[in-house]
N, C-alpha and C positions, 0 to 999 in steps of 0.2 A: 408528759408532752414531749422529751426529748426523743423518744421515738418516734413520735408522730413526725416532728421535725428533720430527724435523720431520713425518715423515709422519703419526704417532701424535697429532702436535700438530693437523696438518690435519684429522685425521678426527675428532676431537673438536670442534672446532671448527665442523665441517661440520656433525656430529649436534645440536650445540646449535643453530645455525641452523637446521636442517630441524623442531627442536622448536617454535622460535620462530615460521616460516611455518606449521606447522601449525596453530598456536594461533591464528594470525591469521586464518587461515580457517575455523576452527571460530566466531570473533566474527563473522566477516562472514557465515557462514551463518545464524548468530543473528540478527543484525542484518537481514539480507534476510527472514527470515521474520516479524519484527516489522513491519516495513514494509509486507511482503504482506497482513497482516491489519489492518493500519491503512489500507491503502489502500482494502480490502474494506469496511468501516467507513465511511470517506467517502465511496463508490461508493453504499452502503446510503442512505446521510443523504441524499446528493444527490437518489438517486431519490425518497425520501420528500417533500423541499422540493418539488421539481418538481413533484410529482402535488398537492401542498397549494396550490401557486401558480395552478396550473390550477382547481383547485375552488374557490381565492378569487375567481380572474378571471369565473368563470362564475356565481357567488353574489352577486358586487357589480356586476357588467354590467347597464347599463339592457336591460331587456325590448326585443327587437325588434319593429317593429309586427306582422309574421307571427306571434310568439309572443303579442303580445295579443289578436289576433284569434282565434286559436283557445283560448285563455285564454277568449274571452267565448261561444265556441260550446259549451262545455261544460255 
């Protein structure tokens, strides 16, 4: 009977461990989804600031000689 009892105890222990592992996997999946969404936001912001920096450089850059000549021709 101790052998059957030992096997039953082991089965209960393994089922508990299985539930723990499944819960950890669900948490990891939720964390992954949260991080993917956060990365998407950061990518969007980086694109915005990259284009903003380019616009600012164009606006603040001193005019070139050819640009000045073209503006006088108009």
